[in-house]
C-alpha positions as a Markdown table, in Angstrom:
| # | Residue | x | y | z |
|---|---|---|---|---|
| 1 | Met | 57.3 | -47.2 | 73.6 |
| 2 | Ser | 57.2 | -51.0 | 73.8 |
| 3 | Cys | 55.5 | -54.2 | 72.7 |
| 4 | Ile | 54.1 | -55.9 | 75.8 |
| 5 | Leu | 52.2 | -59.1 | 76.3 |
| 6 | His | 49.5 | -58.7 | 79.1 |
| 7 | Ile | 48.0 | -61.4 | 81.2 |
| 8 | Glu | 44.9 | -61.0 | 83.5 |
| 9 | Thr | 43.4 | -63.9 | 85.5 |
| 10 | Ser | 42.5 | -62.4 | 88.8 |
| 11 | Thr | 38.7 | -62.6 | 88.6 |
| 12 | Gln | 36.1 | -64.5 | 86.5 |
| 13 | Ala | 37.6 | -63.3 | 83.2 |
| 14 | Thr | 40.7 | -64.8 | 81.6 |
| 15 | Ser | 42.3 | -62.4 | 79.1 |
| 16 | Val | 45.5 | -61.9 | 77.1 |
| 17 | Ala | 46.4 | -58.9 | 75.1 |
| 18 | Val | 49.4 | -57.5 | 73.2 |
| 19 | Ser | 50.0 | -53.8 | 73.0 |
| 20 | Gln | 52.4 | -51.9 | 70.8 |
| 21 | Asp | 53.3 | -48.3 | 71.5 |
| 22 | Gly | 50.4 | -48.2 | 74.0 |
| 23 | Ser | 47.7 | -49.5 | 71.6 |
| 24 | Asn | 46.3 | -53.0 | 71.7 |
| 25 | Ile | 47.0 | -55.1 | 68.6 |
| 26 | Phe | 45.8 | -58.4 | 69.9 |
| 27 | Glu | 43.2 | -59.5 | 72.4 |
| 28 | Lys | 41.5 | -62.7 | 73.6 |
| 29 | Val | 38.9 | -62.9 | 76.4 |
| 30 | Asn | 36.8 | -65.5 | 78.1 |
| 31 | Lys | 34.4 | -64.2 | 80.8 |
| 32 | Gln | 32.9 | -67.6 | 81.7 |
| 33 | Gly | 34.7 | -68.1 | 85.0 |
| 34 | Pro | 38.1 | -68.9 | 86.6 |
| 35 | Ser | 37.6 | -72.7 | 86.2 |
| 36 | Asn | 38.5 | -72.2 | 82.6 |
| 37 | Ala | 41.7 | -70.2 | 83.2 |
| 38 | Ser | 44.1 | -73.1 | 83.2 |
| 39 | Val | 43.0 | -74.2 | 79.8 |
| 40 | Asp | 42.2 | -70.9 | 78.2 |
| 41 | Leu | 45.3 | -69.0 | 79.3 |
| 42 | Gly | 47.7 | -71.4 | 77.6 |
| 43 | Val | 45.7 | -71.3 | 74.3 |
| 44 | Tyr | 45.5 | -67.5 | 74.4 |
| 45 | Val | 49.2 | -67.0 | 75.1 |
| 46 | Asp | 50.1 | -69.4 | 72.3 |
| 47 | Glu | 47.9 | -67.4 | 69.9 |
| 48 | Ala | 49.4 | -64.1 | 71.1 |
| 49 | Leu | 53.0 | -65.4 | 70.7 |
| 50 | Ser | 52.1 | -66.7 | 67.2 |
| 51 | Phe | 50.7 | -63.3 | 66.4 |
| 52 | Thr | 53.8 | -61.4 | 67.4 |
| 53 | Asp | 56.1 | -64.0 | 65.6 |
| 54 | Ser | 54.0 | -63.9 | 62.4 |
| 55 | His | 54.1 | -60.1 | 62.4 |
| 56 | Val | 57.8 | -60.0 | 63.3 |
| 57 | Ile | 57.1 | -57.9 | 66.4 |
| 58 | Pro | 59.7 | -58.6 | 69.2 |
| 59 | Leu | 58.3 | -58.5 | 72.7 |
| 60 | Asp | 59.9 | -56.1 | 75.2 |
| 61 | Ala | 58.2 | -57.3 | 78.4 |
| 62 | Ile | 55.5 | -59.4 | 80.0 |
| 63 | Ala | 52.9 | -57.7 | 82.2 |
| 64 | Val | 50.7 | -59.6 | 84.7 |
| 65 | Ser | 47.9 | -58.4 | 86.9 |
| 66 | Cys | 49.1 | -59.6 | 90.3 |
| 67 | Gly | 46.1 | -59.2 | 92.7 |
| 68 | Pro | 44.3 | -59.2 | 94.9 |
| 69 | Gly | 41.7 | -61.6 | 93.5 |
| 70 | Ser | 41.2 | -65.3 | 92.9 |
| 71 | Tyr | 43.9 | -67.4 | 94.6 |
| 72 | Thr | 43.9 | -70.0 | 91.8 |
| 73 | Gly | 43.6 | -67.5 | 89.0 |
| 74 | Leu | 46.5 | -65.4 | 90.3 |
| 75 | Arg | 48.8 | -68.4 | 90.6 |
| 76 | Ile | 48.0 | -69.5 | 87.1 |
| 77 | Gly | 48.5 | -66.0 | 85.6 |
| 78 | Val | 51.7 | -65.2 | 87.4 |
| 79 | Ser | 53.2 | -68.7 | 86.8 |
| 80 | Met | 52.5 | -68.3 | 83.1 |
| 81 | Ala | 54.0 | -64.8 | 83.0 |
| 82 | Lys | 57.2 | -66.0 | 84.8 |
| 83 | Gly | 57.5 | -69.0 | 82.5 |
| 84 | Ile | 57.5 | -66.7 | 79.4 |
| 85 | Cys | 60.0 | -64.4 | 81.0 |
| 86 | Tyr | 62.4 | -67.2 | 81.7 |
| 87 | Ala | 61.9 | -68.7 | 78.2 |
| 88 | Lys | 62.4 | -65.5 | 76.3 |
| 89 | Asn | 64.6 | -63.6 | 78.7 |
| 90 | Leu | 62.1 | -60.8 | 79.1 |
| 91 | Pro | 61.5 | -58.5 | 82.1 |
| 92 | Leu | 58.4 | -58.9 | 84.2 |
| 93 | Ile | 55.9 | -56.2 | 85.1 |
| 94 | Gly | 53.5 | -56.7 | 88.0 |
| 95 | Leu | 50.4 | -54.5 | 88.0 |
| 96 | Glu | 48.0 | -54.1 | 90.9 |
| 97 | Thr | 44.6 | -55.5 | 89.8 |
| 98 | Leu | 42.6 | -52.7 | 91.5 |
| 99 | Lys | 44.5 | -50.1 | 89.4 |
| 100 | Val | 43.9 | -52.1 | 86.3 |
| 101 | Leu | 40.2 | -51.9 | 87.2 |
| 102 | Cys | 40.4 | -48.1 | 87.3 |
| 103 | Val | 41.8 | -47.7 | 83.7 |
| 104 | Pro | 38.5 | -48.1 | 81.7 |
| 105 | Val | 36.7 | -45.8 | 84.2 |
| 106 | Leu | 39.3 | -43.1 | 83.7 |
| 107 | Leu | 39.4 | -43.6 | 79.9 |
| 108 | Tyr | 35.7 | -43.9 | 79.1 |
| 109 | His | 33.7 | -42.1 | 81.8 |
| 110 | Asp | 34.0 | -38.4 | 81.1 |
| 111 | Glu | 31.4 | -37.6 | 83.7 |
| 112 | Leu | 33.8 | -38.0 | 86.6 |
| 113 | Pro | 34.4 | -34.7 | 88.3 |
| 114 | Asp | 38.0 | -33.7 | 89.1 |
| 115 | Glu | 37.5 | -34.3 | 92.8 |
| 116 | Ala | 36.1 | -37.8 | 92.4 |
| 117 | Leu | 37.5 | -40.7 | 94.2 |
| 118 | Leu | 37.7 | -44.2 | 92.7 |
| 119 | Cys | 36.9 | -47.3 | 94.7 |
| 120 | Pro | 37.5 | -50.5 | 92.7 |
| 121 | Met | 36.2 | -53.6 | 94.4 |
| 122 | Ile | 36.9 | -57.3 | 93.8 |
| 123 | Asp | 34.4 | -59.8 | 95.2 |
| 124 | Ala | 35.8 | -61.8 | 98.1 |
| 125 | Arg | 32.9 | -63.6 | 99.9 |
| 126 | Arg | 29.6 | -62.7 | 101.5 |
| 127 | Met | 29.8 | -59.0 | 102.2 |
| 128 | Glu | 33.6 | -58.8 | 102.0 |
| 129 | Val | 35.5 | -57.2 | 99.1 |
| 130 | Tyr | 39.0 | -56.4 | 98.3 |
| 131 | Ala | 39.1 | -52.6 | 97.8 |
| 132 | Ala | 41.3 | -49.5 | 97.7 |
| 133 | Val | 40.6 | -45.8 | 97.2 |
| 134 | Tyr | 42.4 | -43.7 | 94.6 |
| 135 | Asp | 42.2 | -40.2 | 93.3 |
| 136 | Arg | 41.9 | -39.6 | 89.5 |
| 137 | Ala | 45.7 | -39.6 | 89.1 |
| 138 | Leu | 45.7 | -43.1 | 90.7 |
| 139 | His | 47.4 | -41.8 | 93.8 |
| 140 | Glu | 46.5 | -44.0 | 96.7 |
| 141 | Val | 44.1 | -42.4 | 99.2 |
| 142 | Arg | 43.5 | -45.6 | 101.1 |
| 143 | Ala | 45.6 | -48.7 | 100.8 |
| 144 | Thr | 44.2 | -52.0 | 99.5 |
| 145 | Gln | 42.5 | -54.1 | 102.2 |
| 146 | Ala | 39.7 | -56.6 | 102.8 |
| 147 | Asp | 36.5 | -54.7 | 103.7 |
| 148 | Ile | 33.3 | -56.1 | 105.3 |
| 149 | Val | 31.0 | -53.6 | 103.8 |
| 150 | Asp | 28.3 | -51.7 | 105.7 |
| 151 | Glu | 26.9 | -48.2 | 105.5 |
| 152 | Gln | 29.9 | -46.8 | 107.5 |
| 153 | Thr | 32.8 | -48.5 | 105.6 |
| 154 | Tyr | 33.4 | -45.6 | 103.2 |
| 155 | Ala | 31.6 | -42.8 | 105.0 |
| 156 | Pro | 34.8 | -40.7 | 105.6 |
| 157 | Phe | 35.4 | -40.5 | 101.9 |
| 158 | Leu | 31.8 | -40.1 | 100.9 |
| 159 | Glu | 31.4 | -37.1 | 103.3 |
| 160 | Lys | 34.1 | -35.3 | 101.3 |
| 161 | Gly | 32.7 | -35.7 | 97.8 |
| 162 | Pro | 31.7 | -38.2 | 95.1 |
| 163 | Val | 33.1 | -41.7 | 95.2 |
| 164 | Tyr | 32.7 | -44.1 | 92.3 |
| 165 | Phe | 32.4 | -47.8 | 93.1 |
| 166 | Phe | 33.0 | -50.5 | 90.4 |
| 167 | Gly | 34.3 | -54.0 | 89.8 |
| 168 | Asn | 32.6 | -57.3 | 90.5 |
| 169 | Gly | 32.4 | -56.6 | 94.2 |
| 170 | Ala | 30.5 | -53.4 | 93.8 |
| 171 | Ala | 27.1 | -54.8 | 92.8 |
| 172 | Lys | 26.5 | -56.5 | 96.1 |
| 173 | Cys | 27.3 | -53.3 | 98.0 |
| 174 | Lys | 24.6 | -51.1 | 96.5 |
| 175 | Asp | 22.1 | -51.8 | 99.2 |
| 176 | Lys | 24.6 | -51.1 | 101.9 |
| 177 | Ile | 26.1 | -47.8 | 100.5 |
| 178 | Gln | 23.2 | -45.4 | 100.2 |
| 179 | His | 25.0 | -42.1 | 100.6 |
| 180 | Pro | 24.1 | -39.4 | 97.9 |
| 181 | His | 27.8 | -39.1 | 97.0 |
| 182 | Ala | 28.0 | -42.8 | 96.1 |
| 183 | His | 27.9 | -43.7 | 92.4 |
| 184 | Phe | 28.1 | -47.2 | 90.9 |
| 185 | Ile | 29.5 | -48.1 | 87.4 |
| 186 | Asp | 28.5 | -51.5 | 86.2 |
| 187 | Asn | 30.2 | -54.1 | 84.0 |
| 188 | Ile | 33.8 | -53.1 | 84.8 |
| 189 | Leu | 36.2 | -56.1 | 84.9 |
| 190 | Pro | 40.0 | -56.1 | 85.0 |
| 191 | Leu | 41.0 | -57.1 | 81.5 |
| 192 | Ala | 44.4 | -57.5 | 79.8 |
| 193 | Ser | 43.4 | -54.9 | 77.2 |
| 194 | Asn | 43.3 | -52.2 | 79.9 |
| 195 | Met | 46.8 | -52.9 | 81.2 |
| 196 | Ala | 48.8 | -51.1 | 78.5 |
| 197 | Pro | 48.8 | -47.6 | 80.1 |
| 198 | Leu | 50.1 | -48.9 | 83.4 |
| 199 | Ala | 52.6 | -51.2 | 81.8 |
| 200 | Glu | 54.0 | -48.5 | 79.6 |
| 201 | Leu | 54.5 | -46.4 | 82.7 |
| 202 | Ala | 56.4 | -49.2 | 84.4 |
| 203 | Val | 58.6 | -49.6 | 81.3 |
| 204 | Ala | 59.4 | -45.9 | 81.4 |
| 205 | Lys | 60.4 | -46.2 | 85.0 |
| 206 | Glu | 62.1 | -49.5 | 84.5 |
| 207 | Asp | 59.9 | -50.8 | 87.3 |
| 208 | Tyr | 60.5 | -54.5 | 86.8 |
| 209 | Lys | 60.0 | -57.4 | 89.2 |
| 210 | Asp | 62.5 | -60.1 | 90.1 |
| 211 | Val | 61.2 | -63.1 | 88.1 |
| 212 | Ala | 62.6 | -65.6 | 90.5 |
| 213 | Tyr | 61.0 | -64.2 | 93.7 |
| 214 | Phe | 57.9 | -62.4 | 92.4 |
| 215 | Glu | 54.6 | -63.7 | 93.9 |
| 216 | Pro | 51.0 | -62.7 | 93.5 |
| 217 | Phe | 49.4 | -60.2 | 96.0 |
| 218 | Tyr | 46.9 | -62.5 | 97.6 |
| 219 | Leu | 46.1 | -60.1 | 100.5 |
| 220 | Lys | 44.7 | -63.0 | 102.5 |
| 221 | Glu | 46.2 | -66.5 | 103.0 |
| 222 | Phe | 44.5 | -69.3 | 101.1 |
| 223 | Ile | 42.6 | -71.7 | 103.4 |
| 224 | Ala | 41.8 | -75.1 | 102.1 |
| 225 | Thr | 38.4 | -76.6 | 103.1 |
| 226 | Thr | 36.9 | -80.0 | 102.9 |
| 227 | Pro | 34.2 | -80.2 | 100.1 |
| 228 | Lys | 30.7 | -80.4 | 101.7 |
| 229 | Lys | 29.9 | -83.7 | 99.9 |
| 230 | Leu | 32.8 | -85.4 | 101.8 |
| 231 | Ile | 31.8 | -84.2 | 105.2 |
């Protein structure tokens, strides 16, 4: 087991956690929006490092949630994680954000039947979401992609059994997905405190990223636009 510092900045929440032997021993969270990430993340990381230093707990790795999600948030989070890895000569763990979203659902929702499929969703724009489909063992049933959601988008999975939708992209899809096998779980965000189980698995497998070349998983290219007030 390991001591790991976790960083999550892919959506509206900025969070940092430290886990030891799979249990969280430090956590800081701000859910007020990605505009605060550049300020909050540095403060939270400093507090986390001070915590581990004061308790004489050596870090074994840095884990970062790497997307998809907010372009700016992902760049801030991954840049911070890589900087700590360079400074402290630590390995880097990159975790898929959609899998991080699944962790609290699997841990705290006992009502899920064995055959249930999980569909974590991150809000993109309008009726578009970044989504994937997993089984309860987090085996990929359908790869991550950008979906424009209508009543047919997930029909092939819903016809086979219950599908649970969650994440900040799921709320806007409730009116479009009316199948009786569709279930929605509210208030699920990707948080650093939920990264420990996946990060521990990566450590066990020695599944580390190349710090020099690792990049966030944006899924779609960033397109800069001119602010409306300047048009």
